[in-house]
N, C-alpha and C positions, 0 to 999 in steps of 0.2 A: 672282791673274791674272784680269783682266776678259775674258770671252769673249762672243762674239755669241750670244745665245740666241734671242730672238724674231726671226723672219724676216718680211719684208714679204710680204703676199699680193699677188702680181703678176698673178694671173688668167691665167696662161699654162700650157702643158703641161709646162714644165721644172720639176723639183723644186727648190724654194727652201730646202729644209731639209737633209736628209741627216744621216748619223750622225756625220760627222767634225766636230769643233769646230775652228774657225779663229779666230785672234786678230783683233781689229779691225785693219784694214789701214792705219789712219792712221799716218803716219811720225813723229808727234810723239815717241813713246817712244824713237826712235833717238837723240834728243838727249842721253839719259842712259846709253846703252849703249856699252860699251867698243868702240873702233875705229869703230863706226857713227857715233859722235858727232863725228868729226873734221870732216865737211863736211855741214851740214844740207841737206836736199834735199826741197823741198816736193812735187815730182812723184813721189816714191818711195812705197814701202810699208814697213810695219814689219818689223823683223828677226824679231820673235816670230811674225808671220804666216808668214814664210818657214820658220822653224823648225818650226811646226806642219805646214806643207805637206810638208816633207821627211819628217817623222815619219810622216805619214799615207800618202803616195803613193810612197815609195821604200823598198824592202826594207832591212832592217838588216844583212843578210849581204853580204859582199864589197863593202863601200862603196868600197874603194880601186879597184874596177873600174868604178865608176859615174861617169857624166859628167852634171853638172847644167849646163844651158844657160839663159842669160838673154839673149834677142835684143835687149832694150832695157835695158841693164844700169844706166843711171844712175850713181850713185856706188858701186855694187858691193855692195848689200845682199844680194842673192841669192848672189853669189859668196863673200862672207865666211862666210855661214851654211853654204854647201855645203862649204867648206874645213874649218870647225869640225866638220862631220859626217863628215869623212874622205873626201870625194868630190873628183874632179877638177872644176874650175870654169872655164867658158868664157863670156865675155860680149862682146856687141857694143854699142858706144855711139858715136853720131855726134858728140856734143858733146865737143870736146877737153878742156874743163875737167872735165867729169864723168868722162871716161875717165882723166884724170890722177889724180883723187881715188880712183877705183876701183883704179888701179894702185898708188898709195901704200898703200892698205889691204891688198891681197892679197899684196904683196911685203914687208910689214912683218915677216914671220917671219924674213927673212934680214938684217935691218938690224942692224948692230953698235951696240947701245945705247950703249956707252961712247964710241965715235967720234961718234955723233950728239949725245950730251950735250956733248961738247967743243965741237962746232960751235954748239950752242944757247948755251952759256956765253960763247963768244967773241962771238956775235951780241948777247947781252944787254949785254956791256960796250961794244961799239961803238955800239949803238943808244942806250943811256942817255947816253953822252957827246954824240952827235950831237943828240939831242933837247934836251938842256940848252942847247947852243949855238944851236939853231934857235929855241927859246923866248926866249932872250935877244935875238936879232936881231929877232924878231917884236915883243917888248915895246918895244924901243928904237927900231927903225927901220921897223916895219910891213911892208907888202907889198913895198916897194922893197928893203929889206935882205934879206928872205927870197927875193925874186925872183932875186937874184944867186946864191944857193945853188942854186935850181932850174935856173938857166941852166947851171951847171956839171954838173948831172946830167941834162940834157935828153936825152942819148943813150938813156936808159932809158925815156923817155916815149913812149907809142904815137903814131906820127905821124898815124894816120887816125882816132883816137878822137874823137868829138864828143858833146856832151851839151847839153841846153837851158840848164842853168846849170852853173857850174864844178863838176866832179865832186868835187874836193877843194878845201878852202881852201888858200891858199899855204903855211902852215907844215905842214899835214898832207901836202900833195903832196910837199914837200921830204923829209919823213920817209919816206914810202912809196917814193919814188924811191931813197933811200939803201938801204932794205931790199931793193928789187929788184936794185940793183947788187951788194949783198952776196950775195944768193941766186944770182945768175948766176955768181959765182966758185966756187961749191961743186961738188963732184963728186957723182955718183950713189951711193947712192939719196937722199942728204941733200937735193939740190936739189929733187927731186920732193916730198919731205916739206915743205920750206920753202914751195914754191909752193902746195901744198895749204893750208897754214896761212895764207898771205897771202890766197888766194882766199876762204877760209872767213870771214875777219874783215873784209875791206876795206869792205864795205857799211856796217858798224857805225860807222866813223869818216868816212864819205863824206857828201855832201849828198843822198844818195838813200836809199831805204828800200823794203822789201818790204811792200806793203799790199794784197793779198799779192803782186801783180805789181810789178816794179820801177818806181818813180816817184820824183819829187823829194820831199824832205822837206817843203817848203812845200805841195806838192800833197797830202800826207798830213796836213797840219795841224801839222807839226813845224817847229821853228826850225832855221835853218842852223847847221852846226858851224863856228865860227870857228877853233878850235884844239882838238887832242886828241892824246893819246898813241897812237902806232902800236905802240910797243914793248910796252905792257901787254897788249893783246888778242892780239897775235901770239905773244908769249912764253907767255901763258896757254894758247894752243892748242898750242904746241910742247911745253910741260910735260905737257899732256894726252896728247899722242902718246907721249912718253917713258914715262909710266905704262902706257899701253895696250900698247906694244911689249913691255915687261917682262912684263906679265900674259899677253899672247898667247903669247910664247915659252915661258913657264913652263907654260902650260896645254895648248898645242896643237902644240909643236914636233915631237913624234913622228909626228903624222899630217899636219898642214898642210904642213910643209916638203917632204914627199915627193910632194905632189900637183901635178898640172898646173894652172897658173894662167895664164890667157891672157885679157888684156883687149885686144880688137881695136877700134881707133878707126876706125869706119866703119859703113856701113849693113849691117844684117843681110841685106839683099837681095843682097849680094855674098858671103854665107856659103858656105864650102866644107867645112863639116862633112860627114862621110861619111854615106851612107844607113844608117839603123838604128844609129847610134852614140850617141844621146842617151837617157839613162835617165830623166830628169825635166826638164821645161821649166817654169820659174817666171818670170813676167814681168808687166810692166804697160806696154803700149804707150802712147804719148802719147794722151791722151783726145781725143775729137772736139771738145771745146771748149777744148783747151789749145793755142791757136795762138800763144802767146808762149814756147814751150818753150826755144828757143835764145836769144831776146832777153833773157830774164831773166838770162842769164849773159854778156851782151855786155861788161860792164866787165871781168870776169875774163879773158875770151878776149883782149881787147885789151891790158890792162895786164900780163898775164903772158906776153905774146908768143906766144900759142897760135894766133893767126891773123895774117895779114899785112895784112889790110884788109877793107873792106866786102864785096868780092867773095867772100871766104870765107864770110861770113854768108849771102850770097845762095845760095851753093852748098849750105850747110846746109839752108836753107829749101826748096830744090828737092829735096834728097835725103831730108829727114826724113819719117818715117812719117806719112801723112795730109796732108803738106804744111802750108801755112799758108793761111788764107782769103785773105790778100792776094796770094798767088802764083797762085791758080787762079780767082779770082772773075770775071776778065775773059775775053773771048774766046768762042769757040764753046761751046755746051752740052756738058758732060761727062756721058757715060752710063756705066753699069756694064759692066765687061768680062766679066761672068759671068752665068749664068742665075739670076735670082731675081725673078720677076714681081711679087711683093708689095712688095719693096723698090723696084723700078723705079717702081711706082705711087706709093709714098710720096715718092720723090725728085721725081717730076713734080708731085705735089701741092704740095710745097714750092716748086718752080720757079714756080708760078702765083701765089704770094703776093707782094703788094707789088711788082708788076712795074714800077710807076711809079718805083721807087727803083733800078731797074737792078741794077748789081753789088752795091749795098748792100741790096737786097731779096732776095726768094726766088730769082731767077735766079743771083745770085752765090753764095748759100749752098748752092743745089742742086749747083753745081759742086764746092764744098768737100766736101759730104757724099758725093757720088759718088766723089770722089778718095779720101776716107778709106776707104770700103768696098772700093774697088779694091785699095788697099794691104793692107787686112785679108785680102782674098782671096789675095794673093801670100804674105802671112805664113803663113796656114794651109796653103797648098800646100807651102811650103818646110818648115815644121815637120812636116807629115805624112810627108815623106820621111826626115827626120833622126831622128825618134823610133823607138826600138825597138818591136817589136810588143808590145803590152800595157803600154807606158809611158804615163805621165800627163803632161798639160800643165795647169798652173794659171795662168789668165790673168785678171788684174784689170783691169777696165774700168769706166767710169762711163756712166750715161745722160746724155742731153744734151737741152736744150730750145733750139730754134732757130726764130725767127719764130713762137713760140707752139706749135710742134709738138714732141712728145716723141719722141726716138729711144731705144728701149731697146737700147742697143748690145750688152749682154750676151746678150739673147735673139736678136738678129739674128745675132750671131757664132755662137751655138749652132746656129741653123738652117743657117748656111753650113758649119759644121764637120761637121754630120751629113750634109750632102749630099756631103762629101768623104770619107766613110767613117769619121770619128771616131764614137766612142760618147760621148754626152753623159751624164756621171755626175751632173751637177747644176749648178745656178746658185745660188750662196750669196751672200746679202747680207752684206757684211763691213764696211760703214760707211754710216751714214745721216745723218751731219752733216758733209757734205763742204764743203771750201773752194769757194766759188762760189754757195752757196745765197743769199747776200745780193744777188747780181746777177741772179737769175732774172727780175726785173722790168725789166731794162734793155732798150733797143730792140733789142739784138742777139738777146736770148732771146725776146721776145714779138712777137706780130703787132700790127698797129695796132688791131685790133678788140677786144682783150681788156682795154683800159683799164690795161694795165701789170700785171695781176694774173695769177697762175698758181698753181694749187693743187698742182702736181706738185713733189715733193721730189727733189733730186739725191741719188743714192746710189752707192756702189761695190759691185760684185759680182765674185765669183770664179767664173769659168767653169771647170768641171772636165771635161776631155776625156780619153778613153782611146783609145790608138791601135789598139785591136782592129780588125782587118779593114780597115786603111788600105790604099788602093791605092798602091803604090810607083811614083813617077814616074821 
């Protein structure tokens, strides 16, 4: 097992070392881990990191009475590991697709594998026949012949979805619509499992790609997909699920099945967890430079029928932690809602950069940074109330470079937490090769005066807090 050994010298008073070893937080390993591998999630962290955190910061006795909370649950990594450890698991997730994936995972312990397998076998038979017929039509009659099939299935197509180029080629769209119609006819929990499989694979046969953010294949230097099988990747994912359900039930039924499992689709800021009820908090809020968090799953949200239209996406952007730069860059200057003179000065320094660019320069970005830390303040205040006395919070965040200025989010949050009565146990560097290093020199990250170069490296850090002495609100 590769562990993070050498820590970066950050030149600040918070300990960057500590005695507890934590796995690299990169979520790449999840792609090969049972249950976690169902839906890849670039914004998440590794299951092994969560396993280490539970082992280090949660007592081993009476696990069945312990509640692990993830306020930004993503696709359920923290929740799955908490259930494997024999704890109750509660997660909040604003993104409906991520919440669906998390729900599919944490409820897999109750799935009838035999019944699910029958549905998978029936789907295989139906999809194979439909794909053969669609491919024949495409070969013999092209778009017009396949278009007639799409027209018959148009009721399953999202009415408000738009993309710069056709999201699917005509034959692929026909096949995917057929799969959607089939899935809609299923009962629960099979429908949720099928939706998760469709959402996890759909980009792979679309004309879009993650590089790492969602963009067209031509924009990423790749050819368009004229035709492809939908059945093969979706069935591959469903077979993977079948294997993992059998493994999970054989390994964890005695503990997992008895635990509370609650995925709440909505903002953590509406949380009603009781005061002093949380034994351990493990989470990773959206990073200060991750302003495409919801938009990366826009196709899944639309095509799986998880939103009704663009207005739902706008609601997500308004409610999401830290908001999006595009939602707060205009209008009156945004200030901090809490007392932190040093951060106020840094935000105002940013506001004075590239003022001639208006909302695209320092003034717009200062509004975004202030909004992000205002939400961070609300998060810490709520977590402070919900954590038991002496309980830990493990919060993974990343530094950010905006207009040439570095914001060490980990240390700023540590200072904010300390002012709220938390004890800062340490700030641990858990990843130094983060997605985004390649764009440090972009106009978003740099100021006009540094020639597009910046020596600062992006990193991920785990902020370890203890609720000793917290003031209860």
